[in-house]
N, C-alpha and C positions, 0 to 999 in steps of 0.2 A: 506497501501499501504502500508506503511511503518514497517508494523510488520513483513514483512518478509524483511526487508532489511538489521538487525542486522546478522541474518541467515546467510544471502548469505554473506556477509562481510567477516564475523568469516569462511566459507566454504573457497572465494576468496586468504585470507591469508593464512590459513592455506595450500593451494595447494601450493599458491604461494612459498610457504615455503619448502614444499619437492620440488620442483623443480631446488630448490635454493641445499637444500642438493642433489640434484643428481647429478648436473654441479659439487659439491665441492669434491664429492666422486669420478666422474667422471673423475677429474683431472687429479687425479693417482700422482706419485709425482712431486716435481718440477725439471725445465729444469734446465741446469749446464748454469750457468749465465759464465760462465769460461771457454771456450774450448782449450782442449790442441790440441795446433798447432804442437807439433815437437819432437823427443825424441834421446835419444841419452845413447844406441843404440836403433834403430827404431824398431818399432813394425812389430816382424817376424822377424829379422834380424839374419842374422847366422856371429859371427864375430869368428875369427881365435884363439883369446885368449882377458880371461879372461881382461872386462873394470876395470880400478878404479875406477869409479861410473860412475851413472845412474843419466841422468839427465832431466826435461822436460820438457817441454816451455807450457805454455799460451796462449791463449788469452788477456787476464788483470792480474795485481796482485791479487797472492792469500794471505792467510792468514797460517802458516803452527803453523801442532803442532807438538810436541815429534814421535809420529809416523804416519806422513802424508801421508811418501814416503817409501814404503818395496819392500824390495825384499827377494824374497824367492826359495829358491833349488828346484831340482827337488821332491823331499822329503816333502815341507813345512817347512821346515826349514831358520830363517832365517839368510841373509846374509850381509843385509848390519850392517853399523856402527856408532853411534856417530846421532844426532840427523839431521837434513835435513836441508840447509842453503838458501837461495838465492845467484846466484850469475853474477847478474844483470840483470837491465829489469825485464823479465815477464816467466826466467829460474832458476829454484829450482834443487839442487843436494845430491845427498846422497854415501856414499862414502859404499865403498866395500868389506870387505875383501882380503886378498891374495889367489890367489892359488888355486882358485874355482873348482873345476873339468867342465869337460865338462856336457854337458847336454843344458836342457830347462829350464831356472828360468822367472819366474812371477813378473813383476809389479805390483802393487798395490799403489794406491793416492785415497786418500782422506783429499781435502784440501773445503777455506773458499774461494766464490770471494768476489769482491774487493763491489759491492753490496747487501753483506749479503747471502748469497743463496749458501748451499755446494754443492759441485761436486765433483764424484768419480767417478774411475773408473779402469781394470787393462787391461793391453799385455804380452806378451811376449818376449822375445828372447832368442836367446839360443849360447854357447856358443862351438864351436867345429862342432858340429851335433846336431840334433834334437831329441830330447829323448819323454817316458813318465813319464806321473809329474803327480802328487799323490794330488795335490795340484787342492783343488773346491773353487775360488772364490767366495762369498757370491753375489748371485743375486740379491737381493734387490737394487734399487738406493737408492743413497744419498738422504735424507730427505721425503723417502715411508713410509711403512708400519703405525700402528698405532698412533705414536708420530708426522710422520709425513699427518695424517688426522686433529689429534690435534692441529699443530701447523695453517693448515689450514682455520681451521673453528676459533681460535684467531685471526687471522689476516685479517678472512672474520668480526667479533664483533666487531675489530675495529676500520675498518674501519666505520660501520653501527654505531656505535657507537659516534664516531665523525663526523657523518652526521646529525645526531639526532640532538649530540647536540648543534651542532653551525649553522645548520638552525634553530630550534626548537628558539631559541638564538634570532635570527636572524630577524627571523619571528615577534615574540612578540616584540622587541623591534621597529622594524622598519617597520612593517605594520599593526598594531595590541597588541596597549598598554595596550587596556582593558584586554585582555587575560593574565596579571600581577595577578591578583583575581581570574582565572579559573583556576581550579583544575585539569581539564584535559590536561593541559596548562604546568601544574607544574610541573606533572607525567611525562609528555613524555620527557621534556631535561631532569629531573634529571636522568632519565630512558635512557639516551643517557649518558650521565658522568656517569650512575654504571657499562653499560657495557664496555667504554673504558675503566674504571680501571683496572675491572674485569679482562679483556681482556689483556691489559699491562702485570700486575702481572702475570699472566699464561704463556705468551710470554715468559715472561723473565721467568721463570721457565721451561722452555720443551727447551728453547734456545738449555739448554749447551747437552742434549740428543738427538736434533735436525739435527746437524751442527756433534755428532760425532756416537757415538754406535748406535743413534737407539731406546733403551732400553729404555723402558716404566720405570724398575726398576729407572734410573739413574738421574727420573723429580727431582727428591728431594734431588738429590746429591751437598750438601754442597759447593765442590769444585769445579763441576765447574758451577755453581752459580758464586763463586769468577772470574771465569773466564773470567764468558758470562761479568760481571761488567768490564774488560780491554779491551772488545773489541769494534768499534764504533758503533755494534748495541746496545751490555749493556745500553753504554752511554746515546744513541738516545732514548732505551724506561724509561730510571732514570726518565730525562730531561720531558717526557712526563707524567710523574707521576707527576713531580715539578709541573709543569705547571700543572695538573687536580686540583691541591690544591689553585691553581688561583680562576682557573676556579669557584670549590665550593665555592668560596668567591666572585665572579662574579653572581654564583646562588641567596644565601641567600640574598643578597643586591637587583636586580630587583623583585623576587617574593615576597619580604620580605619588605620592607623597603618603595622601591620605592611606589605600593600604598596606604603608609600611609602619602605622601607628600603632601605640597598644590601643584598647577601650575606650580609658578616660580621653586620650591627647583625641583621640575622634571625634568624643563628643564635643569637647573644645568645638574640633577641626569643625566637628558640621553645622554646630551656629552660627560659624564668620564664615564661613561657606557661603550656610544659608543667605545673610545678612546680605553680603556681596555678592549671590548673584544673585539676588535678589533689585538690585540698586543697579548695578549692570543692564541686567535685562529689562528692565524699567527705562533708562536711559535712552537701548536701542529701540525700544518700541513710539520711545519722542521722537526720536531722527523722524517718525512718519507722522507721525500726527502734527508738530509745528512745521509742518511744509507741505501740507494735502489739505482733504478736505474740511478734516476739524478745525485751523487755523483762519480759515475766513468765513465771514455768515456770523447766520446767527447763534452766539450764544459761546464765542468761540471758546473764553476763558474756561467753559467749562466743558466744552465737549472736549477740549484738547485732553485730558487727564482721565475723561471717559474711556475716548477711542483708545491710551496708552491697556486701562483696564482690558476693554476687548480686546487690543494683541494679543494681551498674556493671558488672557483665558483661552484664547483661539492656538495657542502653543504648548500652551499646559494639558490639552487636550489632543489635540490634532499630535501635536510634537510625543505628548507623554505615549499613544497609539500607534507609530511611528516603531516606540522603541519597545514598545511591549511584543508587536510583532517582529521582530529586529530578536526580540530574546526568545523568543517561540521557537521559532527558524533554526535561529545560528546560537543560538548557547549552547555551551559545551557540554558532553554528561555530567561531567563531574560539580557544573557549578550551573543546574536546571534551574529555571525561574521555577518560584515556589509558589505556592496558592496564596499567602500573606502579601506576597509580594505585588499579586493582580488581585486580591480585595483595597489594598491601600489605593493604588491607579486610579479603580471604582471610584473609592470616597474622592480621588482629586479630580477627575474626569466629572464628576455629579456637579461638584460643586464651580469647577472653568463651565457648564453649562448653563446653569443657573447665574454667572456672572454677564455670557452669553448669550442669550435673555431677556436681561434685564438693562445692557447697556448697547443690544440692537436697537429694541421698542425705542430706547432718545435718539441712538443714530433714526431711523428708520422716518421720526417724526422729524427730528429736525430737516433732513436731508428732503422730505416729503412734502409736509406741508397737508394735504387734504387725501381724502381715500383715491380722489378722482385720475391723480398719478401714479396709480399700483399700479393702475392697465392703460392708463393717458402715455407718460412716458416710456421711454431707455432704461432709466434705472428704476421703476419701479417697475418693469416688469422683471429685469437682472433679479429685482431682491428677490420676486415674487419666488423666481428659480430657485435663488438660493436658500430661502427659506423652506421650499420643498424637500433641496438634500439637505437642513440640518435636521429637519423632523424624518426624515428618510435614516441618516444615521445616529441618531436618538434609536427610533427603530433598531437597529440592528447590534447597539450597544445595549439595549436592555437582552435583547438575549446572551449578546458574549456575560454581563453578568450570569445569567441562570446557570452559562455555564461554566461559572469562577464559583459559582455556589457550588455545582457538581462535586468539581473539582476538590474544594476544599474539603469534602467530605468525602473523599476516596483516596485525599495525595497521599495520609497516612497506612491506607495497606500498602499500596503501591508499591509504595519508599520502601516499607519493611520488608514485604516481596523481594523486592531487588535487593536492598543492602542484603537479607538472609540468602538469598540464594547466591548475593557476591561473596558470603564469607563460608562458605558451600563450596565457592570453586576456589576463594585461597585455601583452603585446608586440601584439598583436593592437589592444588598448586604446589603444595607444600609437603603432599607424601611424595608427589611424582620425582619433586627436586631433592627431597632425603635420600630416595630411591635410585636418581642418576648418580649424588654426589657418593652415593656407599659403594656401588657400580664404577663409577670416574677412580677409586680411590684402590678395590679391586684390580679393575684395568691397568690402572700408575702402576702399583705396583711389580706387576706382569710385566710390565714393559717400558720402564725406568730405562731400559738402556735406549731406547727410541730418540730420548734427548729433548729439547722444548720445544723445537717446532709443534708435535705433533697436540702439545698443551696449548700453545696458541693458538693452535685450528682449531684445538677443540674451546677455548674457551668463546672466540669469538662466535662458533658455530651457538655455543647456550645463549648469546646476548643477541642471535637475532633471530633465536626459537625465543626468547621472552620478548623482544619488540615483536615478536607476529603475535605472539599469543595477547598483547597488550590490546594488539587491533584489534584481535577478534571478539575479546573482552571488550573492549569501548564498544565495538558495530553493537553488540547482542542486544547491552543495556538499551543503545539507543533505543533499537526497534521497539527493547519492551516496553522505554519512554514512553514513544513516541504510537503505540498501538491501543493507551490510553483512550477507548471512547470520549472522555469528556477531556481532556488537554486536546487531541483532535478536533471534537468538534470547536472549543474556546480557539485556533489555530484557524481553523475558517471562517469565524464568525470578523475575527479581529483582519484578518485578510481582504474582508470587502468593505468592512468599516475602511479602513487604510486605499480601497479602492474610490469609494463615493468622497473620499474627505481631496484626491487628488480632483476630483471634477471640482470639487469644493473650491478647492484656491484657486482655479482657472479661475472662475465665473465670481468672483471675492477681485480676482487681480481684473478685471474688467472691468466690472464695478468701482471703483476705484477711479478709473479711468473713462468713467460715463460721467454729464452733466449731470447734478443730482434734479432731480424732478420740483423741488419747489425754484429751482434757478430757471431753467424751465421754464414753468405756469407764468412765475415773474414775468419775463421776455417777453411770451406771450402775450398777459397783459398789455404789459407797455406797448407794444404794437399794435394792439386792438385799439389802444387808446389815441395812439399818432392815427391812425386808422379813421376815427371816431371825428378828432380834429381837423384832419383836412377833409373830411367828409361835411362838416362842418364850413368851410371856408371856398364848397362851393367844388370840391373834387371828388370823387367814388374812388377808394381803393380796395378790391376783395381777393383774399387768399384761401386759395383752394389747395386740399392735400390729394396726392394725387398715388397710388401706387398700380403699374402698368404690371407686375410679377414678372418683367426682365432683370437683368441684370443694369443695375444703377436705374429700377424702376421710381424709386420713392422718392418723394419731394412734392416743393407746395409750387404753385404756379400762380403766382401774383397779375391783378388785372389794374392799372387805371385809369380812370375813365376820365376827362377835366372836358369842360366845366358840366358835368355828367346831367345836362339838359337836354332837352330835345332842340335838332338839329344839329350844325354838324359837330365833332367832338373829334380831340383826340384821345388819341387810345398808346398807350403801353401795355406789353406784356411781360416780365420777369421769371425763369423757373429757376427756383429754388434749388440745394438740396436743404436736406434737413437740422443742417448746423448752418442753411443760412449761407454758402457758398454758391457761388453762380455758377451753371452748367448748360454747355449748349443739348438740345435733343436732336433729332431730324428734322421734324414737324409741329411747326402750334397750329392753333387753327377757332374761331371762335364766331359761335352764333348767339341773335340776341332773339328773344320771344317774348313778345305780350301775350298771355293764354289769353285774359281778359277780351282782348279784341281780337284774337286771331289773329292774330299777326306776330311772322315769320314761321320758323326760322330765318333773319336776315344774319346770311354769313358773313364774314371780314375773314381774310388770311394778310397776316401782319406781312411785313419785312423785318429779316435779321440785320440788326444793327451791331451787335457786339455780343461776349459771349455771357449767353442766359439773358439775352435784351432784344423786344421782337418790338415796332411799331405801325401803327396807321393813322395816317391823316383825315379830317375830313370823312369821321364815322359818322352817317345819319341815324338818329332816335329820330321816326317821326311825329311821336307823340308820344308826354308824359303818362309815366304807369309805373305799377311795378313789373319789370321785364326780370327774363331768366337770362341771365347768363351763363354760356354750356360753353367749354374749353375740354377741345379732344386736343390732347400728346399722345404723341409719339415715338417712345425710347429707342426703338427699332425696325428693323425690315416689317417684324412682327405682332410687336407689344404694344398696347395702344391702349389709352383710356381718355373716358369721358366725364368729368366731375365741374357742376355748376351749383350755382346760386343764385337766388331773389334778390334783385336789390330794385329802392323806389328809384328812378330817374326823370330830373324834371322837376 
């Protein structure tokens, strides 16, 4: 039975890692965490005279570089001057050259939100009248491409390394101190430290390109690295490296000096290691809390310590689970993990789950803000997946607790049986050895003249037989131990827990790279407010979400109709990704229908102006009324969808 377990374990682990890779690859670029909520001039606006500056308003504070805000004329030439600067609150502006001619201008922005994630986008406005433009804005979202994949992988590895390092050390120190002398446990904790250290160094190198150009060649740009070190995220990563140096000392003591101390010294050393390890683990967790979601938004002063507790609870549960899995499968026969250690971990896991529930409820409320955000935002949908995985994990853990109780009840009998058989085997070996020694003595007396060469060969042969006998005895005892149905059941349930935990970690990594639902809804509300203001001024703006089902099939189509009265109107159509970035599709068609008067549909085929922008002049609306505006978007040769809204015109 046991001969097939190891291959199955390896196969399952490889499948889980492959699934995790697919999840990370499918995550794509990170969603913006600071959303553009307003602009002056606003998107698609046609102003009478050239403005002196362009201003952008975001949902939270952002970090600017020298070229974070750019304004391009119809030929693609920059017309902004000076560096962008904040004008108060969350509004940022860049000045323009004077005397700009009429035409359509493109505004591009690439900033870093307060929770460390890059945000990029573009829109157009016109002076005098719209015109054709040669500007083609790069369609790649911020944080995408090869660099985005590398950064996402580094984040996943850093989380995994932290969990294995902290959870593995907690399992050894708090649940199974005999594991300090077990080589597989040493390798596990050291591997966690190495993974976290390597991932942190990698994130430092990739960070500059990730928030900037997105080019692989810029990863080793020392100037970019210097800029990263001056940011909040750079400081957090450097702090993490310093704490990892302290963690290395902790590991050296735990797996080195600890096992060589007597019982009284071990008690004192255990207390010191527990205090020091907790401080280092909390510091490592704080390096995430001080630079990501918890550091910005509502109640940041409370959210950061809650986030630290949440990460420590995750590490105690999932990291300890990993350590238990290694102990059950890889611990030597001489020092097996016993039922008492498993029960102690069960209590640790239960406390961690309670902490996760409390801190998770608070974090969900803080990041979502409403029940509708659970299903109406990507963050909420991912959170529902995470909750489902946690519930599944708790269910499997309950099964593991049952196996633990059975193992504890039968552990004494099994151990006594193995010990008794070991003693009987030892007695038999002693008799054989005694007979061998006696026979050897007689043979030696009879063949003394043969010299010392034969004696040496006999001694070497005896040593070889002893090693073989020891190996056979160890294999036999391992088979007997693994044949225990309670231990076998526990191993399978813990392996299933670990498999779900791998996927859970991937979903959590995606969740930390997704715009919080509260922010997304606030941005939508701000956009709706801007639309209302525009409508009050005599123009009509409608946003309609579409999904053609194909690749790049999701987005928002925006219709601007000015002056939204009967007679001739100026119409602009914008096609945007869910993150607000403009992108091109093969075809856009619009139709107006006044169903109350049985008028229409009146088709309009706008002209393509720039990336994600179409317009049509002289759109005739014959009379005022409640018009149905239908937009057909085609994203490929076969994928298209029609969306519509009613609006009062005239």
